C-alpha positions as a Python dict, from the first residue, in 0.01 Angstrom:
ca = {
    (1, 'M'): (0, 0, 0),
    (2, 'V'): (-194, -273, 182),
    (3, 'A'): (21, -415, 464),
    (4, 'R'): (101, -799, 422),
    (5, 'L'): (-74, -988, 716),
    (6, 'P'): (156, -1154, 943),
    (7, 'S'): (153, -1518, 1058),
    (8, 'L'): (-197, -1637, 1172),
    (9, 'N'): (-45, -1878, 1409),
    (10, 'G'): (168, -1588, 1555),
    (11, 'L'): (-134, -1372, 1597),
    (12, 'K'): (-327, -1640, 1763),
    (13, 'A'): (-41, -1718, 1997),
    (14, 'F'): (-8, -1327, 2081),
    (15, 'E'): (-378, -1296, 2130),
    (16, 'C'): (-402, -1582, 2368),
    (17, 'A'): (-80, -1516, 2562),
    (18, 'A'): (-191, -1158, 2608),
    (19, 'R'): (-522, -1267, 2730),
    (20, 'H'): (-378, -1503, 2991),
    (21, 'M'): (-50, -1297, 3015),
    (22, 'S'): (123, -1642, 3031),
    (23, 'F'): (296, -1836, 2763),
    (24, 'T'): (222, -2158, 2960),
    (25, 'K'): (-143, -2097, 2984),
    (26, 'A'): (-162, -2000, 2606),
    (27, 'A'): (7, -2327, 2524),
    (28, 'E'): (-249, -2521, 2731),
    (29, 'E'): (-545, -2353, 2552),
    (30, 'L'): (-392, -2408, 2204),
    (31, 'N'): (-270, -2760, 2286),
    (32, 'V'): (92, -2695, 2198),
    (33, 'T'): (409, -2668, 2401),
    (34, 'Q'): (519, -2345, 2580),
    (35, 'T'): (827, -2343, 2363),
    (36, 'A'): (606, -2342, 2038),
    (37, 'I'): (432, -2035, 2172),
    (38, 'S'): (742, -1858, 2251),
    (39, 'H'): (884, -1936, 1892),
    (40, 'Q'): (558, -1817, 1727),
    (41, 'I'): (543, -1489, 1920),
    (42, 'R'): (931, -1428, 1858),
    (43, 'R'): (865, -1492, 1476),
    (44, 'L'): (577, -1256, 1483),
    (45, 'E'): (798, -981, 1657),
    (46, 'E'): (1051, -1026, 1383),
    (47, 'E'): (788, -1006, 1107),
    (48, 'L'): (652, -674, 1262),
    (49, 'D'): (1001, -561, 1376),
    (50, 'V'): (855, -455, 1709),
    (51, 'N'): (875, -607, 2066),
    (52, 'L'): (525, -712, 2188),
    (53, 'F'): (606, -855, 2513),
    (54, 'L'): (850, -777, 2804),
    (55, 'R'): (982, -1103, 2940),
    (56, 'L'): (1033, -1015, 3312),
    (57, 'K'): (1152, -1242, 3589),
    (58, 'D'): (816, -1255, 3756),
    (59, 'G'): (608, -1289, 3434),
    (60, 'L'): (501, -1104, 3114),
    (61, 'A'): (388, -751, 3031),
    (62, 'L'): (291, -587, 2706),
    (63, 'T'): (507, -319, 2563),
    (64, 'E'): (360, -13, 2445),
    (65, 'D'): (344, -150, 2088),
    (66, 'G'): (191, -463, 2218),
    (67, 'Q'): (-84, -260, 2409),
    (68, 'A'): (-146, -67, 2091),
    (69, 'Y'): (-174, -387, 1871),
    (70, 'L'): (-362, -599, 2112),
    (71, 'P'): (-724, -442, 2085),
    (72, 'G'): (-751, -471, 1711),
    (73, 'I'): (-625, -833, 1712),
    (74, 'R'): (-842, -928, 1997),
    (75, 'T'): (-1152, -773, 1812),
    (76, 'A'): (-1062, -969, 1502),
    (77, 'F'): (-1033, -1298, 1674),
    (78, 'Q'): (-1376, -1210, 1843),
    (79, 'E'): (-1530, -1150, 1513),
    (80, 'L'): (-1366, -1486, 1377),
    (81, 'R'): (-1518, -1687, 1683),
    (82, 'Y'): (-1868, -1494, 1645),
    (83, 'S'): (-1893, -1573, 1266),
    (84, 'T'): (-1794, -1939, 1308),
    (85, 'Q'): (-2048, -1976, 1589),
    (86, 'T'): (-2308, -1806, 1403),
    (87, 'L'): (-2246, -2035, 1087),
    (88, 'L'): (-2243, -2346, 1287),
    (89, 'E'): (-2565, -2254, 1464),
    (90, 'S'): (-2743, -2155, 1155),
    (91, 'R'): (-2659, -2499, 1004),
    (92, 'H'): (-2725, -2713, 1312),
    (93, 'N'): (-2956, -2535, 1539),
    (94, 'S'): (-3311, -2622, 1521),
    (95, 'V'): (-3438, -2281, 1656),
    (96, 'L'): (-3575, -2057, 1398),
    (97, 'T'): (-3628, -1693, 1520),
    (98, 'I'): (-3838, -1476, 1317),
    (99, 'N'): (-3902, -1113, 1339),
    (100, 'T'): (-4209, -925, 1203),
    (101, 'L'): (-4454, -644, 1256),
    (102, 'V'): (-4695, -698, 1529),
    (103, 'S'): (-5012, -692, 1319),
    (104, 'V'): (-4852, -933, 1056),
    (105, 'A'): (-4784, -1172, 1326),
    (106, 'S'): (-5128, -1177, 1496),
    (107, 'K'): (-5348, -1139, 1188),
    (108, 'W'): (-5152, -1330, 928),
    (109, 'L'): (-4851, -1534, 1048),
    (110, 'L'): (-4978, -1697, 1376),
    (111, 'P'): (-5308, -1837, 1242),
    (112, 'R'): (-5104, -2023, 967),
    (113, 'L'): (-4806, -2128, 1173),
    (114, 'P'): (-4947, -2453, 1306),
    (115, 'S'): (-4914, -2595, 958),
    (116, 'F'): (-4537, -2517, 944),
    (117, 'Q'): (-4498, -2690, 1281),
    (118, 'Q'): (-4673, -2993, 1166),
    (119, 'A'): (-4460, -3009, 861),
    (120, 'F'): (-4132, -2937, 1040),
    (121, 'P'): (-4167, -3058, 1391),
    (122, 'A'): (-3800, -3065, 1455),
    (123, 'I'): (-3760, -2682, 1412),
    (124, 'D'): (-3830, -2464, 1723),
    (125, 'V'): (-4016, -2153, 1597),
    (126, 'R'): (-3965, -1835, 1789),
    (127, 'I'): (-4167, -1514, 1686),
    (128, 'S'): (-4056, -1154, 1793),
    (129, 'A'): (-4246, -845, 1681),
    (130, 'S'): (-4118, -496, 1637),
    (131, 'T'): (-4139, -201, 1384),
    (132, 'E'): (-3768, -156, 1382),
    (133, 'L'): (-3520, -295, 1121),
    (134, 'V'): (-3314, -576, 1287),
    (135, 'D'): (-2936, -628, 1297),
    (136, 'F'): (-2909, -987, 1194),
    (137, 'R'): (-2545, -1007, 1322),
    (138, 'R'): (-2635, -900, 1681),
    (139, 'G'): (-2995, -947, 1720),
    (140, 'G'): (-3027, -1338, 1720),
    (141, 'I'): (-3270, -1310, 1425),
    (142, 'D'): (-3269, -1573, 1148),
    (143, 'A'): (-3512, -1386, 923),
    (144, 'A'): (-3768, -1096, 912),
    (145, 'I'): (-4099, -1036, 726),
    (146, 'R'): (-4089, -661, 632),
    (147, 'Y'): (-4297, -419, 436),
    (148, 'G'): (-4140, -220, 168),
    (149, 'R'): (-3988, -226, -192),
    (150, 'G'): (-3759, -512, -118),
    (151, 'D'): (-3447, -295, -153),
    (152, 'W'): (-3281, -345, 185),
    (153, 'K'): (-2898, -317, 110),
    (154, 'G'): (-2696, -623, 176),
    (155, 'L'): (-2984, -855, 242),
    (156, 'R'): (-3175, -1111, 38),
    (157, 'A'): (-3542, -1009, -4),
    (158, 'D'): (-3802, -1272, -119),
    (159, 'F'): (-4128, -1125, -241),
    (160, 'L'): (-4435, -1286, -45),
    (161, 'M'): (-4743, -1081, -118),
    (162, 'S'): (-4869, -727, -160),
    (163, 'D'): (-5203, -588, -20),
    (164, 'E'): (-5526, -465, -176),
    (165, 'I'): (-5686, -181, 10),
    (166, 'F'): (-6060, -144, 52),
    (167, 'P'): (-6312, -52, 340),
    (168, 'V'): (-6439, -328, 586),
    (169, 'C'): (-6691, -309, 866),
    (170, 'S'): (-6891, -556, 1079),
    (171, 'P'): (-7213, -718, 932),
    (172, 'A'): (-7402, -573, 1223),
    (173, 'L'): (-7295, -213, 1113),
    (174, 'L'): (-7376, -292, 755),
    (175, 'N'): (-7735, -418, 862),
    (176, 'A'): (-7804, -125, 1087),
    (177, 'S'): (-8007, 183, 989),
    (178, 'K'): (-7709, 374, 856),
    (179, 'S'): (-7682, 249, 504),
    (180, 'L'): (-7358, 185, 313),
    (181, 'N'): (-7503, 160, -50),
    (182, 'A'): (-7239, 411, -190),
    (183, 'P'): (-6912, 565, -82),
    (184, 'A'): (-7088, 887, -7),
    (185, 'D'): (-7268, 711, 282),
    (186, 'L'): (-6939, 697, 464),
    (187, 'L'): (-7021, 1052, 579),
    (188, 'E'): (-7259, 889, 837),
    (189, 'H'): (-7002, 666, 983),
    (190, 'T'): (-6672, 671, 1187),
    (191, 'L'): (-6373, 619, 968),
    (192, 'L'): (-6096, 387, 1123),
    (193, 'Q'): (-5741, 398, 1023),
    (194, 'V'): (-5381, 319, 1101),
    (195, 'S'): (-5102, 569, 1144),
    (196, 'G'): (-4748, 539, 990),
    (197, 'M'): (-4675, 426, 633),
    (198, 'T'): (-5041, 336, 565),
    (199, 'A'): (-5199, 664, 702),
    (200, 'G'): (-5285, 770, 350),
    (201, 'D'): (-5498, 475, 250),
    (202, 'W'): (-5835, 639, 324),
    (203, 'N'): (-5758, 936, 111),
    (204, 'N'): (-5632, 721, -164),
    (205, 'W'): (-5925, 495, -167),
    (206, 'L'): (-6168, 794, -148),
    (207, 'S'): (-6002, 965, -431),
    (208, 'A'): (-6031, 660, -656),
    (209, 'A'): (-6409, 641, -558),
    (210, 'G'): (-6462, 1004, -650),
    (211, 'E'): (-6540, 1110, -297),
    (212, 'C'): (-6252, 1276, -173),
    (213, 'A'): (-6341, 1638, -87),
    (214, 'Q'): (-6579, 1609, 220),
    (215, 'L'): (-6472, 1277, 331),
    (216, 'A'): (-6104, 1332, 335),
    (217, 'E'): (-6158, 1622, 584),
    (218, 'R'): (-6357, 1431, 834),
    (219, 'P'): (-6214, 1328, 1182),
    (220, 'R'): (-6107, 978, 1207),
    (221, 'L'): (-6029, 722, 1475),
    (222, 'T'): (-5658, 631, 1433),
    (223, 'F'): (-5461, 341, 1574),
    (224, 'D'): (-5092, 263, 1606),
    (225, 'L'): (-5154, -103, 1497),
    (226, 'A'): (-5349, -250, 1209),
    (227, 'M'): (-5479, -521, 1440),
    (228, 'M'): (-5644, -262, 1669),
    (229, 'A'): (-5811, -94, 1382),
    (230, 'V'): (-5952, -413, 1243),
    (231, 'Q'): (-6071, -528, 1598),
    (232, 'A'): (-6250, -185, 1619),
    (233, 'A'): (-6425, -265, 1287),
    (234, 'V'): (-6514, -613, 1412),
    (235, 'D'): (-6659, -459, 1718),
    (236, 'G'): (-6878, -228, 1512),
    (237, 'Q'): (-6698, 96, 1598),
    (238, 'G'): (-6683, 224, 1244),
    (239, 'V'): (-6562, 143, 882),
    (240, 'C'): (-6197, 54, 867),
    (241, 'I'): (-5974, 107, 562),
    (242, 'G'): (-5860, -243, 547),
    (243, 'R'): (-5568, -427, 384),
    (244, 'S'): (-5598, -785, 256),
    (245, 'T'): (-5312, -920, 478),
    (246, 'Y'): (-5501, -806, 785),
    (247, 'V'): (-5865, -859, 702),
    (248, 'D'): (-5885, -1158, 463),
    (249, 'D'): (-5926, -1407, 744),
    (250, 'D'): (-6190, -1208, 921),
    (251, 'L'): (-6378, -1169, 592),
    (252, 'R'): (-6366, -1553, 535),
    (253, 'A'): (-6502, -1608, 889),
    (254, 'G'): (-6788, -1352, 856),
    (255, 'R'): (-6648, -1116, 1120),
    (256, 'L'): (-6610, -846, 852),
    (257, 'V'): (-6777, -769, 509),
    (258, 'A'): (-6656, -539, 233),
    (259, 'P'): (-6942, -301, 153),
    (260, 'F'): (-6785, -175, -186),
    (261, 'N'): (-6623, -354, -480),
    (262, 'L'): (-6355, -95, -534),
    (263, 'R'): (-6011, -236, -431),
    (264, 'L'): (-5666, -48, -468),
    (265, 'K'): (-5352, -239, -540),
    (266, 'D'): (-5064, -157, -309),
    (267, 'E'): (-4736, -71, -484),
    (268, 'L'): (-4525, -191, -196),
    (269, 'G'): (-4523, -543, -38),
    (270, 'F'): (-4420, -794, 227),
    (271, 'Y'): (-4086, -982, 175),
    (272, 'L'): (-3883, -1245, 376),
    (273, 'V'): (-3562, -1076, 449),
    (274, 'T'): (-3253, -1273, 551),
    (275, 'P'): (-2873, -1230, 547),
    (276, 'H'): (-2709, -1366, 221),
    (277, 'E'): (-2463, -1587, 411),
    (278, 'T'): (-2749, -1782, 585),
    (279, 'A'): (-3025, -1745, 351),
    (280, 'D'): (-2996, -2125, 208),
    (281, 'T'): (-2964, -2289, 546),
    (282, 'R'): (-3213, -2576, 577),
    (283, 'K'): (-3436, -2406, 853),
    (284, 'I'): (-3456, -2082, 656),
    (285, 'A'): (-3514, -2244, 321),
    (286, 'A'): (-3794, -2462, 470),
    (287, 'F'): (-3963, -2155, 609),
    (288, 'R'): (-3939, -1970, 293),
    (289, 'A'): (-4081, -2240, 79),
    (290, 'W'): (-4366, -2283, 336),
    (291, 'L'): (-4431, -1897, 333),
    (292, 'L'): (-4444, -1896, -57),
    (293, 'A'): (-4717, -2174, -32),
    (294, 'Q'): (-4914, -1972, 199),
    (295, 'R'): (-4954, -1670, -31),
    (296, 'P'): (-5296, -1570, -152),
    (297, 'G'): (-5417, -1603, -511),
    (298, 'D'): (-5209, -1461, -808),
    (299, 'E'): (-5463, -1178, -848),
    (300, 'V'): (-5332, -1011, -517),
    (301, 'F'): (-4968, -983, -601),
    (302, 'V'): (-4729, -947, -882),
}
């Protein structure tokens, strides 16, 4: 059987009086009389059929029942205060804190962010980068851009884009003596890749190109971050297995070229992830609408 909740006013009076260990100070904080506090706590004790306070000549003390009851009540009110503060801040605060992967931030989000700031100058954008999932309740994060299937439990996930996977290199490397006319020519080049979830990109692409056996066994230069692997390719250190999110801007700028036409479609994608309770606040809704307008052409994602 679920216990009936006692009077909220009585619980509030108890928590406040126990925090100050004074009916008078509790009355001042709650803007009522000391008599009202005393009556509310007395009614709470009657509801619970326990004594919560010892009324001593020189002040108050909690009974054993009061000491046992207080931590849970105090935590409950702290949660209520936190939830209320979070709600009000999310609706009125102009600060928008976005968490994303380092390479997404540097290679995709940051170059496009000035257009958001121009469109919404009243929103103060803050970017934090990490590879870990964030705790929205405790982390001070409004929204996150994450890579996966969009199935994060308890969170809203709005699909942004998925990647195409293909080799890229610097124009200088392509024009050098070592040719790249066919995938088999990769035997003459250093292969650059990224560790982690995308570590299988080269093998998948080589298999699709029919060149898996010899090339799949070659030593490679591996980086923790996609932005480092892409920069190594820009610097002419080898051929990088690129992802469109990270290389499209460099391709458009001429810093990279794609020597082959074969491109693989990634089954996973990037999502804007937000708590359901704050997903439609004005600042997050504005950022979501802007992000969706930044997506590449329809041929890149489903």
